[in-house]
N, C-alpha and C positions, 0 to 999 in steps of 0.2 A: 399750290393746292390742287390744280388740275391733274397733275401727274398722280398724286396720291389718290384722288377720287376715282380716276380711270383704273388704277391698279386695284382699288377696292371693288369696283364693279366687275372687273375681269375675274378676280379671284372668287367673288360670290357667285358669279355666273357659272363657273366650272364646278364649284362645289354643289350647287343646286342641280346643274345638268347631270352630274354623276348620280346624285340621289334619285332623280326621276328615272334615269336609265337603268339603274340596278335594282330599283324597288318595283317599278311597274312591269307587268308581264310583257315579254319573257324577261325575267330579271336575273339576278345573280344568286338568288337563294340565300344560303347561309354565309356566302362570301360578300354579301352586300355591305355590312358594316366595315369590313376590311377595305373594300374599294372606296367607301365614303371617307374613312379615316385617312387613307392614302392620298386621296384627291385633296383633302384639306392640307395634308403635310406638304405636298409638292407645291401647292399654291402659296403656302406660308414661306417656304424656302424661296420661292420665286419673287414674292413681293414684299418680304419682310424688310428689306433694306430701303425700300421706298415709302411705304405707308404704315409699316408695322404689321401689316397683313392681318387685319381684324376679321373682315368678311362676316361680321356678326355685330348687330347693334348692341347686344348684351356685353360684348367684349369691349366695344367702344365706350360704353357707359362706364364699365370698370376702369378702363384706362383714364377716362375723364375724372372719375372720383379719386383715382390714384394721383392725379395732378399732372398727368403726362399729355393732356389734350385740353384745348379750349372748348367752350360751348359752341363756337362756330365750327371748329373741327368736327365735333360730335355730330352736329346737324348735317353737315356736308357729307360725312361718312355714312350716316344713316340713309340719306337719299341715294347715294351711289350704291350702297348694299341692296337697297330695295329695287332699284332700277336693274341691277345685275340679276337678282332673283327672278323678277318678272320677265325679263328677256329670256332667261333660261327656261321658263315655263313654256313660252312659245316655241323654243327650240325643241323641247321634249315632246310637245304635241306634234310637231312636224315629223320628228324622227320615229316616234312610237305609233302615230296614227290613233285611230280609235280603239282603245283597249279597255277591258273591263277593270274597274277600280273597286276595291273593297273599302268601304267607308269605316273608319275607326271610330268607335263610340265608347271610350273608356270613361269610367266614373269620374266625375269632376275632381274629387279630392285625390284620388289615385294619380290622375294625370297631372295634377298641379304639383304634387310632391315629387313625382318622377322627373318632371321637367326642371323644377326648381333645384333638386339635388345635383343633377348632372350639368346644368348650366353653371351652378356654383363651382362645381369641380373644374369645369373648363376654364372659367375666368380666373379662378384661383391658380391653375397651373399656368395660364398665360402670363399673369402678373409675376409669378415667381420665376419663370424661365426666360422671359423676354424683356422684363423691365428693371431687373435688379443689377446692382453693380457687381455683385458676386458671381452672376451668371453672364456678365457682359462678354460678347464675342464667342459664346459657346456655339457648338455645331449640332446640338441635340434638340433645340427648341422646337423645330418643326415636327420632329418625331413625337416628342412629348405631347404636343398640342393635338396632333392627328390621332394619336393612340388614345387620348382621353375621349374624343368623340367616338372612336371605335368601341371602346369599353362601354360607354353610355348606350350606344346603339345595340350592342349585344345584350346589355343588362335590362333595358326598359323599352327597346324598340318595338316589342310585341305589344306593348301597352299604349304608347303614344306615337310611335313612329320615330321617336328619337330626334326631335328637332334641335333643342338646346340653343335655339337661334331664331329671333323674331322674323328675320328675312326668310329663313327656311320654312317657318310656320306659315307665313303668307303664301309661299310658293306651294306647300302641300295642300293648303286649303283651296287654292286656285286649281290644283290637279284633282281635287275631289277625294283626297285621302283623309282629310279632316273636314268636318262640317263647319260651315261659317259660324254657327252658333257656339262652337267650342273654341274658336280662334283666340278669344279673350284669354282663355286659360293659359295658352302658350305664351302670349304677349306678356301677361302679367308675371307668370312664373319665370320666364326667361330673364326679363329685366330685373325682377327682384333678386333672382339668383345672382346675376352679375353684380348688382348693387351691394348685396351682402358680402359677396366675396371680396369686393374692394374695401368695404368697411372693416372686415376682419383683417385683411392685409395691412391696412393702415393702423388699426388698433394694436396689432402685434408688432408693428414696426419692422415688417418683413423686408422692406426695401433697403434697409441699411445694410452695408457690407459687414457680415459677421463671419470672420475667418475661422472661428472656433465656437463650439457650443459651451465651452468652459466659462464659468463666472470670472469676473475680473480678479478675484483673489486666487482662483485656481490658475488662471493665466500667468500670474506672477511667479508661480512655482514651476512653470513649464520651461524646459530647456530647448534652445534652438538645436536643430539637427547637428551632430558632430560636437556639441558642447561637452567637454569633459566633466565628469562628476567630481565634486569637491570632497566626497567621502572616500 
């Protein structure tokens, strides 16, 4: 467990560090979402074989509800992710110094929906590309996960900052990007989005290996490649 939690802390640290460095002035401007998605992607590839590379309490909750983690695992991962995020905040403050920060004040309902939708999308993608037999051993899972965050950041980053992650939400609150009074919106929306994604995944039985979308009756009529026709 120690190896897994250390990897989770490291991955979350570099994700949050990248967010702070590219968002706070002087930032990366329009390229910030690309940098953030790329940081997540490389950390997922780096740590996926050890911890599953969650780096996000909402993802860990989804994996738990998927049945691929115990309650003990979930709590340990959450602690490691929060520790990594908080340490990254101190690193950002050291590297950036005193910089002006624009406080985001989105309407509650708008912020909640935006964070819920893209956290749902993120956890849905993670469960499908990283926990299913049909995708086992694939080489694209990190790219899919990182690009989901990038898409979300481009889509609603101007509204909420694009957290989609309770650990990131805590970090951007500490940095002054989000007000303390609005932190609950992110925490609830992110965890709910992750939970709903897992429930949908389970309800649709997406974890089973489905080699074809054809129905059983249709599959019976399918010929294997190279099978000669009887007509």
